[in-house]
C-alpha positions in Angstrom: -0.3 4.0 22.4 2.4 4.8 24.8 2.1 7.9 27.0 3.9 9.7 29.8 2.3 9.9 32.9 2.1 12.9 35.2 4.1 11.7 37.9 7.4 13.1 38.9 9.2 9.8 38.0 8.0 10.5 34.5 6.8 6.7 34.4 4.8 5.9 31.3 1.5 4.0 30.4 0.8 2.6 27.2 -2.4 1.8 25.5 -3.8 2.2 21.7 -6.5 3.1 19.4 -8.5 0.5 17.8 -10.7 0.8 14.5 -13.1 -2.4 14.5 -16.3 -3.3 12.4 -16.7 -1.4 9.1 -15.2 0.9 10.3 -15.8 1.7 14.0 -13.5 3.6 16.2 -13.1 1.9 19.5 -11.3 2.8 22.7 -8.1 0.4 23.8 -9.9 -2.9 23.3 -12.6 -4.2 21.1 -12.6 -7.5 22.4 -10.8 -9.6 25.0 -10.0 -13.2 24.8 -8.4 -16.1 27.0 -5.5 -15.0 29.3 -3.2 -17.0 31.1 -2.9 -16.7 35.3 -1.5 -13.4 35.1 -1.6 -11.3 32.2 -2.1 -10.9 28.5 -5.3 -9.8 26.6 -6.1 -10.9 23.2 -7.4 -8.5 20.4 -8.9 -10.0 17.2 -6.6 -12.2 15.4 -4.2 -10.8 12.8 -4.6 -11.5 9.1 -3.6 -15.1 8.2 -0.9 -14.1 5.7 1.1 -12.5 8.6 1.8 -8.7 8.4 4.3 -7.1 5.8 5.4 -3.8 7.4 5.9 -0.7 5.0 8.8 0.9 7.2 9.1 4.4 6.4 11.5 5.6 8.9 14.9 7.4 8.6 17.5 5.1 7.4 20.6 7.6 8.6 22.7 6.1 11.2 23.5 7.8 14.6 25.6 6.8 17.8 22.9 5.6 20.2 23.0 5.7 23.9 23.5 1.8 24.4 22.7 0.0 21.2 25.7 1.0 19.1 25.5 2.7 15.6 22.1 2.3 14.4 19.1 3.8 12.6 15.2 4.0 13.6 14.7 1.8 10.5 17.1 -0.8 11.5 15.7 -0.5 15.2 12.2 -1.1 13.9 13.1 -4.1 11.8 15.1 -5.4 15.0 11.7 -5.0 17.1 9.7 -7.1 14.5 12.4 -9.7 14.3 12.2 -10.1 18.2 8.7 -11.1 17.7 9.6 -13.4 14.9 12.0 -15.1 17.0 9.6 -16.1 19.7 6.8 -16.8 17.2 3.2 -15.8 16.7 0.1 -18.0 16.7 -1.1 -21.3 17.9 1.6 -23.0 15.8 4.3 -20.1 16.1 5.1 -18.5 12.7 8.6 -17.3 12.9 8.1 -15.0 9.7 4.9 -13.5 10.7 6.5 -10.0 10.4 8.2 -9.3 7.0 9.4 -5.9 5.3 7.9 -4.6 2.3 9.1 -1.8 0.0 8.0 1.6 1.7 5.1 3.2 0.1 4.2 6.8 0.8 0.7 6.6 2.3 -1.2 8.4 4.8 -1.7 5.9 7.7 -4.7 8.0 9.2 -6.5 8.1 5.9 -8.2 4.9 6.3 -7.9 1.3 4.8 -5.4 1.2 2.2 -3.9 -2.4 2.8 -0.5 -0.9 3.6 0.7 -1.6 7.4 2.8 1.7 7.4 5.3 2.2 10.2 6.3 6.0 10.4 6.9 9.0 12.4 4.0 11.8 12.4 4.2 15.3 13.9 0.5 14.7 15.0 -1.4 12.0 16.4 -3.9 12.0 13.1 -4.5 15.6 13.3 -4.6 15.7 17.1 -1.9 17.1 19.6 0.6 14.3 20.7 0.8 15.6 24.2 2.7 13.0 26.1 1.7 10.2 23.7 4.8 8.5 22.3 3.3 6.0 19.9 -0.1 4.7 18.7 -1.3 1.6 16.8 -4.2 1.9 14.7 -6.0 -1.6 13.8 -8.6 -1.8 11.1 -10.6 -4.7 9.5 -14.0 -5.4 7.6 -16.4 -7.5 9.2 -15.3 -11.2 9.8 -11.8 -10.1 9.5 -11.5 -10.6 5.6 -9.2 -7.6 5.3 -6.8 -6.3 8.1 -4.3 -3.5 8.6 -2.3 -2.1 11.4 -0.5 1.2 11.2 2.0 2.3 13.8 2.8 6.0 14.3 5.6 7.4 16.4 5.7 10.6 17.8 8.0 12.8 15.6 8.6 15.6 18.5 9.7 13.1 21.2 13.4 12.9 22.1 14.1 9.2 20.9 17.3 7.2 21.4 18.1 3.3 21.8 19.2 1.9 24.8 18.7 -1.0 27.3 17.9 -1.3 31.2 16.6 1.9 33.2 14.6 4.6 31.5 17.1 7.5 30.8 16.4 10.9 32.7 18.7 14.0 32.2 18.7 17.2 34.0 18.9 19.4 31.1 16.6 17.8 28.6 14.4 15.5 30.9 13.5 12.0 29.6 15.0 10.5 26.5 12.9 7.5 25.3 14.1 4.1 23.9 12.8 3.7 20.7 13.3 -0.1 20.6 11.1 -0.9 23.7 8.2 1.4 22.2 8.4 -0.2 18.9 8.3 -3.8 20.6 5.3 -2.6 22.4 3.4 -1.0 19.6 4.2 -4.3 17.3 2.7 -6.2 19.9 -0.6 -4.5 19.7 -0.2 -4.9 15.8 -0.2 -8.7 16.1 -3.1 -9.0 18.4 -1.9 -8.2 22.0 -3.7 -5.9 24.4 -2.4 -4.6 27.8 -2.5 -7.0 30.7 -5.8 -6.1 32.5 -4.8 -5.2 36.2 -3.5 -6.9 39.1 -2.3 -9.4 39.0 -1.2 -9.1 35.4 0.4 -5.7 35.8 2.7 -7.3 38.5 4.2 -9.7 36.0 7.1 -8.3 33.8 6.0 -7.8 30.2 6.8 -5.3 27.3 3.1 -5.1 26.8 2.3 -3.5 30.3 0.2 -0.4 30.3 3.2 1.4 32.5 6.6 1.6 31.1 9.3 0.0 33.4 12.8 -0.8 33.2 12.0 -4.0 31.0 13.4 -3.4 27.4 12.9 -6.8 25.9 10.2 -9.5 25.4 9.2 -11.4 28.5 7.6 -14.9 28.8 4.5 -13.2 29.4 4.7 -11.6 26.0 5.7 -14.9 24.4 2.6 -17.0 26.1 0.3 -14.1 24.7 1.9 -14.4 21.3 1.2 -18.1 21.3 -2.2 -17.8 22.2 -3.2 -15.7 19.4 -5.8 -17.5 17.1 -3.6 -17.1 14.1 -2.4 -19.8 11.9 -0.8 -19.4 8.6 -2.5 -20.9 5.7 -1.0 -23.7 3.5 -1.8 -21.7 0.5 -2.1 -17.8 -0.2 -1.7 -15.4 -2.9 -0.9 -11.6 -3.3 -2.3 -9.1 -6.0 -0.1 -6.4 -7.3 -1.0 -3.4 -9.3 0.6 -1.4 -11.8 1.0 1.5 -11.6 0.5 2.3 -7.8 -0.7 5.6 -8.7 -2.1 7.8 -11.7 -3.2 11.2 -12.4 -5.6 11.8 -15.5 -7.7 14.8 -16.6 -11.5 14.8 -16.5 -12.6 12.9 -19.9 -9.9 10.3 -19.9 -9.1 6.9 -18.8 -7.2 5.1 -16.4 -5.8 1.7 -16.5 -4.5 -0.4 -13.7 -3.2 -4.1 -14.5 -3.5 -6.6 -11.8 -1.3 -9.6 -11.5 -1.7 -12.5 -9.0 1.1 -14.4 -7.2 0.8 -17.7 -5.2 3.1 -17.1 -2.3 2.7 -20.5 -0.6 2.8 -23.8 -2.3 0.5 -25.4 -3.6 -0.9 -22.0 -4.3 -4.2 -20.9 -5.4 -4.8 -21.2 -9.2 -7.2 -18.6 -9.5 -8.9 -15.7 -7.8 -12.6 -16.4 -8.5 -13.9 -13.0 -7.8 -12.5 -9.3 -8.0 -14.5 -6.5 -6.5 -14.0 -2.8 -5.8 -14.4 -1.3 -2.4 -13.0 2.1 -3.0 -14.5 4.9 -4.6 -15.4 5.0 -8.4 -15.5 8.7 -9.2 -18.7 10.2 -10.0 -20.0 10.4 -13.7 -17.3 7.7 -14.5 -17.4 4.1 -15.0 -15.2 1.6 -13.2 -14.9 -1.9 -14.5 -12.8 -5.2 -14.8 -12.0 -6.9 -18.1 -12.6 -10.2 -16.2 -13.6 -10.9 -12.7 -11.0 -14.3 -12.5 -7.5 -13.6 -12.1 -5.1 -16.2 -12.4 -1.3 -16.7 -11.8 -0.7 -16.6 -15.7 -3.3 -14.3 -16.8 -3.5 -10.7 -15.6 -6.6 -8.4 -15.4 -7.2 -4.8 -16.6 -9.0 -2.4 -14.3 -10.2 0.7 -16.1 -11.6 3.9 -14.6 -13.2 5.8 -17.4 -14.0 9.4 -16.7 -16.3 12.1 -18.3 -15.8 15.9 -18.6 -18.4 16.0 -15.6 -16.2 13.9 -13.4 -15.1 16.1 -10.5 -11.6 16.9 -9.9 -10.4 14.9 -6.7 -8.6 11.8 -5.1 -10.2 8.6 -5.5 -8.6 5.6 -3.7 -9.2 2.5 -5.5 -9.2 -0.6 -3.2 -9.7 -3.9 -5.0 -10.6 -7.1 -3.1 -9.8 -10.7 -4.5 -11.3 -13.9 -3.0 -9.8 -17.1 -3.8 -9.5 -20.7 -2.1 -11.4 -19.2 0.9 -8.8 -16.3 1.2 -9.4 -12.7 0.9 -6.8 -10.1 -0.1 -6.5 -6.5 -0.7 -4.6 -4.2 -3.0 -4.7 -0.6 -3.5 -4.0 2.0 -6.2 -4.2 6.1 -5.8 -6.1 7.8 -9.0 -6.4 11.6 -8.9 -8.4 13.4 -11.2 -7.0 16.9 -12.1 -7.0 19.6 -14.6 -3.4 20.0 -14.8 -1.9 16.9 -15.7 0.6 17.9 -18.4 3.4 15.4 -17.0 1.0 12.6 -17.4 0.4 13.0 -21.2 1.6 11.2 -23.9 2.4 11.7 -27.5 2.8 9.8 -30.9 5.2 10.2 -33.6 4.3 8.5 -36.8 6.6 8.0 -40.0 5.1 6.9 -43.0 7.0 5.3 -46.0 6.5 3.2 -49.0 8.0 -0.4 -49.5 11.2 1.1 -51.0 11.7 3.0 -47.6 10.9 6.5 -49.4 9.0 9.0 -47.2 5.0 9.6 -48.1 4.1 13.3 -47.6 0.4 14.2 -47.2 -0.5 10.7 -46.1 -3.6 11.0 -43.7 -3.0 10.1 -40.0 -5.8 9.2 -37.6 -5.1 8.5 -34.0 -8.2 6.9 -32.6 -9.1 6.7 -28.8 -10.1 2.9 -28.5 -12.8 3.5 -25.8 -14.1 7.2 -26.6 -13.7 6.5 -30.3 -12.4 10.2 -30.5 -10.2 11.0 -33.6 -7.1 13.0 -33.7 -6.5 14.1 -37.5 -3.1 15.0 -39.3 -1.2 14.6 -42.3 2.7 13.6 -42.7 4.7 16.5 -43.8 7.4 16.5 -46.7 9.5 14.0 -44.7 6.6 11.6 -44.3 6.6 12.6 -40.5 3.8 13.3 -38.1 3.8 14.5 -34.5 0.4 14.2 -32.4 -0.3 16.8 -29.8 -0.2 15.8 -26.1 -2.9 13.4 -25.4 -4.2 11.2 -22.2 -2.6 7.9 -21.7 -4.9 5.1 -23.2 -5.2 2.7 -25.7 -5.1 4.1 -29.4 -5.5 2.7 -33.1 -3.1 4.7 -35.4 -4.1 4.6 -38.9 -2.0 5.7 -41.8 -3.4 5.7 -45.6 -2.8 7.2 -48.6 -4.4 7.1 -52.4 -2.7 4.1 -54.3 -1.5 2.6 -51.3 -2.7 -0.1 -48.9 -4.3 1.4 -45.5 -2.0 0.4 -42.3 -3.5 0.4 -38.8 -1.7 -0.3 -35.5 -2.9 -0.6 -32.2 -0.6 1.0 -29.4 -0.7 1.6 -25.6 0.2 4.9 -24.1 1.5 5.2 -20.6 1.8 8.3 -18.7 4.9 10.3 -20.3 5.0 8.0 -23.2 6.6 9.2 -26.5 5.8 6.2 -28.8 7.0 5.9 -32.5 4.7 4.3 -35.0 6.2 3.3 -38.6 3.8 2.9 -41.2 5.0 1.0 -44.2 2.5 1.4 -47.1 2.5 -1.1 -49.8 1.4 0.1 -53.3 -1.9 -1.1 -54.8 -1.3 -2.9 -57.9 -3.1 -1.4 -60.8 -5.9 -3.4 -62.3 -5.1 -4.6 -65.9 
């Protein structure tokens, strides 16, 4: 956390919030570790797969005071790249920070597996005061799952420049976004503040008081290299599709999980999947398999009932494979108003000559609840179902004198699928 001091020179000191254990709010540092002759403090180490940053910052460019035409998104990427340049860990990893697709999530809401970097109008619901930014670190016991979110004060006066802190008579202090991002990303990768004299006498971006230092220093490098972090020789990630769903009480949500080995030789199978999020009350949550491989996806289903309460239920799914633990998340909302998430089936019924069959009986059967929607085809051999919840359905078409036709379909939110039933006549017995 970077905060302005009350001194007349408007010097700043930096600290940060830490969440540790499962999950305990801590103050500044949960754990200190080895340090060199003058400075750095080590926090619990970062995740072994490095840290993909979801940078949700403005991409609009502006003419900065000292770093040319740039944007806050580019400045954050540059700060992450600066740490990559010096490397992180005992065997320095020069690709520790990566950029992931920005995903709109609330960084103050708890663990979601996303390392969000964003501006915020509040300090997780509190006033910012003189604070410019905070880093929130979270992990499960044993460091199996880790996350770091970085929030910047949206009400501060930001720019980008090098050298001395800029003070203006009319508007006061203008803060350099780059050095603040460097400092907060240092917390994210596992560095605390120097513990005091003589540590505070050494130039470092991680010092608790702001100075004219605007780039990483040898002390910052030494700290990064002392972090107990080694990227594994094999790893995987779990992707979930879709990332969010909204359904009505009494319907089913399906999420498809797929695995990708990200480092060779890779992990061939994720041995165990488990839910750490909230299964809604009066609902069942289940995987169709607990083994996920690179070639075989797993379907995760949440089946609700009419008694399932309306609300938001984050689904956090943990996979363990080859001694590596990874997390993926999906957002599930139960709502009484989900018209945009419903689906519809169009059915055409014809004989083997392509002629429409009117008055054919149509059944659309939910594969889980077994509920049926019944109808008949019109004079053109067509039938349109009412709006129904996304799920797997069996469509059945039958008419006297013709062989029955069945087809199983999967309806996603907003789908409008057409099923063509071609009925073959039943040969008359001689």
